[in-house]
C-alpha positions as a Markdown table, in Angstrom:
| # | Residue | x | y | z |
|---|---|---|---|---|
| 1 | Unk | -4.4 | -1.9 | 5.9 |
| 2 | Unk | -4.8 | 0.3 | 9.0 |
| 3 | Unk | -2.9 | 3.6 | 8.8 |
| 4 | Unk | -2.1 | 6.3 | 11.3 |
| 5 | Unk | -2.2 | 9.9 | 10.2 |
| 6 | Unk | -0.6 | 12.7 | 12.2 |
| 7 | Unk | -1.3 | 16.2 | 11.0 |
| 8 | Unk | -0.3 | 19.7 | 12.1 |
| 9 | Unk | -0.8 | 23.1 | 10.8 |
| 10 | Unk | 1.0 | 26.2 | 11.9 |
| 11 | Unk | 1.0 | 29.9 | 11.3 |
| 12 | Unk | 3.7 | 32.5 | 12.2 |
| 13 | Unk | 1.4 | 35.2 | 13.2 |
| 14 | Unk | -2.4 | 34.7 | 13.3 |
| 15 | Unk | -2.9 | 35.1 | 10.4 |
| 16 | Unk | 0.6 | 34.8 | 9.0 |
| 17 | Unk | 2.8 | 32.6 | 6.9 |
| 18 | Unk | 1.4 | 29.1 | 7.3 |
| 19 | Unk | 2.4 | 25.5 | 6.6 |
| 20 | Unk | 1.0 | 22.0 | 7.0 |
| 21 | Unk | 2.7 | 18.8 | 8.0 |
| 22 | Unk | 1.3 | 15.3 | 7.4 |
| 23 | Unk | 2.8 | 12.0 | 8.5 |
| 24 | Unk | 1.1 | 8.7 | 7.4 |
| 25 | Unk | 2.4 | 5.5 | 8.9 |
| 26 | Unk | 1.3 | 1.9 | 8.9 |
| 27 | Unk | 0.3 | 0.2 | 12.1 |
| 28 | Unk | 3.9 | -0.9 | 12.7 |
| 29 | Unk | 5.1 | 2.7 | 12.5 |
| 30 | Unk | 6.7 | 2.5 | 9.1 |
| 31 | Unk | 6.5 | 5.8 | 7.2 |
| 32 | Unk | 4.2 | 5.6 | 4.2 |
| 33 | Unk | 4.1 | 9.3 | 3.3 |
| 34 | Unk | 5.3 | 12.7 | 4.5 |
| 35 | Unk | 3.8 | 16.0 | 3.3 |
| 36 | Unk | 5.3 | 19.4 | 4.0 |
| 37 | Unk | 3.5 | 22.2 | 2.2 |
| 38 | Unk | 3.4 | 26.0 | 2.5 |
| 39 | Unk | -0.2 | 27.3 | 2.3 |
| 40 | Unk | 0.3 | 31.1 | 2.2 |
| 41 | Unk | -1.1 | 33.5 | 4.8 |
| 42 | Unk | -3.6 | 31.7 | 6.9 |
| 43 | Unk | -4.8 | 31.5 | 10.5 |
| 44 | Unk | -3.6 | 28.6 | 12.7 |
| 45 | Unk | -7.0 | 27.0 | 12.7 |
| 46 | Unk | -7.3 | 27.1 | 8.9 |
| 47 | Unk | -3.8 | 25.5 | 8.7 |
| 48 | Unk | -4.9 | 22.7 | 11.1 |
| 49 | Unk | -8.0 | 22.0 | 8.9 |
| 50 | Unk | -6.0 | 22.1 | 5.7 |
| 51 | Unk | -3.4 | 19.7 | 7.2 |
| 52 | Unk | -6.2 | 17.2 | 8.1 |
| 53 | Unk | -7.8 | 17.6 | 4.6 |
| 54 | Unk | -4.5 | 17.0 | 2.8 |
| 55 | Unk | -3.8 | 14.0 | 5.0 |
| 56 | Unk | -7.2 | 12.4 | 4.3 |
| 57 | Unk | -6.9 | 13.1 | 0.5 |
| 58 | Unk | -3.4 | 11.5 | 0.5 |
| 59 | Unk | -4.8 | 8.4 | 2.4 |
| 60 | Unk | -7.6 | 8.1 | -0.2 |
| 61 | Unk | -5.2 | 8.4 | -3.1 |
| 62 | Unk | -3.1 | 5.6 | -1.4 |
| 63 | Unk | -6.2 | 3.4 | -1.3 |
| 64 | Unk | -6.2 | 3.3 | 2.5 |
| 65 | Unk | -9.6 | 2.3 | 4.0 |
| 66 | Unk | -9.0 | 2.3 | 7.8 |
| 67 | Unk | -7.4 | 5.4 | 9.3 |
| 68 | Unk | -6.9 | 6.9 | 12.7 |
| 69 | Unk | -6.0 | 10.6 | 12.8 |
| 70 | Unk | -4.1 | 12.3 | 15.5 |
| 71 | Unk | -4.0 | 16.1 | 15.8 |
| 72 | Unk | -2.8 | 18.5 | 18.5 |
| 73 | Unk | -5.7 | 20.9 | 17.7 |
| 74 | Unk | -8.4 | 20.1 | 20.2 |
| 75 | Unk | -10.7 | 22.6 | 18.4 |
| 76 | Unk | -10.6 | 20.7 | 15.1 |
| 77 | Unk | -10.9 | 17.3 | 16.7 |
| 78 | Unk | -14.0 | 18.3 | 18.7 |
| 79 | Unk | -15.6 | 20.0 | 15.7 |
| 80 | Unk | -15.1 | 17.0 | 13.5 |
| 81 | Unk | -16.5 | 14.7 | 16.2 |
| 82 | Unk | -19.5 | 17.0 | 16.5 |
| 83 | Unk | -18.7 | 18.0 | 20.1 |
| 84 | Unk | -18.3 | 21.7 | 19.1 |
| 85 | Unk | -20.3 | 23.6 | 16.5 |
| 86 | Unk | -18.3 | 25.3 | 13.7 |
| 87 | Unk | -19.1 | 28.9 | 14.2 |
| 88 | Unk | -16.2 | 30.6 | 12.5 |
| 89 | Unk | -17.3 | 31.5 | 8.9 |
| 90 | Unk | -13.8 | 30.8 | 7.6 |
| 91 | Unk | -13.7 | 27.3 | 8.9 |
| 92 | Unk | -17.2 | 26.2 | 7.8 |
| 93 | Unk | -16.2 | 25.5 | 4.1 |
| 94 | Unk | -13.1 | 23.5 | 5.3 |
| 95 | Unk | -15.3 | 21.5 | 7.7 |
| 96 | Unk | -17.8 | 20.9 | 4.9 |
| 97 | Unk | -14.9 | 19.7 | 2.7 |
| 98 | Unk | -13.6 | 17.2 | 5.2 |
| 99 | Unk | -16.9 | 15.4 | 6.1 |
| 100 | Unk | -17.3 | 13.9 | 2.6 |
| 101 | Unk | -13.7 | 12.8 | 2.7 |
| 102 | Unk | -14.2 | 11.0 | 6.0 |
| 103 | Unk | -17.2 | 9.1 | 4.5 |
| 104 | Unk | -14.9 | 7.5 | 1.9 |
| 105 | Unk | -13.2 | 5.4 | 4.6 |
| 106 | Unk | -14.6 | 2.1 | 5.9 |
| 107 | Unk | -13.2 | 3.0 | 9.4 |
| 108 | Unk | -12.3 | 6.5 | 10.7 |
| 109 | Unk | -11.2 | 7.7 | 14.1 |
| 110 | Unk | -9.9 | 11.1 | 15.2 |
| 111 | Unk | -8.2 | 11.9 | 18.5 |
| 112 | Unk | -6.5 | 14.8 | 20.2 |
| 113 | Unk | -2.9 | 14.3 | 21.3 |
| 114 | Unk | -0.6 | 16.5 | 23.2 |
| 115 | Unk | 1.7 | 18.7 | 21.2 |
| 116 | Unk | 4.8 | 16.8 | 22.3 |
| 117 | Unk | 3.4 | 13.6 | 20.8 |
| 118 | Unk | 3.0 | 15.3 | 17.4 |
| 119 | Unk | 6.6 | 16.4 | 16.8 |
| 120 | Unk | 7.1 | 14.8 | 13.4 |
| 121 | Unk | 4.1 | 16.5 | 11.8 |
| 122 | Unk | 5.0 | 19.7 | 13.6 |
| 123 | Unk | 8.5 | 19.5 | 12.1 |
| 124 | Unk | 7.1 | 19.0 | 8.6 |
| 125 | Unk | 4.8 | 22.1 | 9.1 |
| 126 | Unk | 7.7 | 24.2 | 10.3 |
| 127 | Unk | 9.9 | 23.1 | 7.3 |
| 128 | Unk | 7.1 | 24.2 | 5.0 |
| 129 | Unk | 7.1 | 27.6 | 6.6 |
| 130 | Unk | 10.9 | 27.8 | 6.6 |
| 131 | Unk | 11.3 | 26.8 | 3.0 |
| 132 | Unk | 8.5 | 28.7 | 1.4 |
């Protein structure tokens, strides 16, 4: 089954109180899983990476083999695609954790989307920060 994963990480302050949101849907748009999780004090970029990691882990646990990920973080998308180097020392371990997860899928795609097209994952991230 092909799945679509929307992820978002947010931080109130940078660093500040942070949360992640993950929405996993099937190809028809049916919701398979939602994740809203508070992750403590983090930077926005760390939250974006942790959201992607959590989404990929959930997809693996669900037995999904073909995923397309949509993020509104252009930095994370370009780093995962190899278009940008990961220079920030705090992001390198997160990047190194995600690459082996990606290799567990038969098919993997990642794309940047505009923030207004990622409202559901953004809502889940904000709920995590609100309900910490």
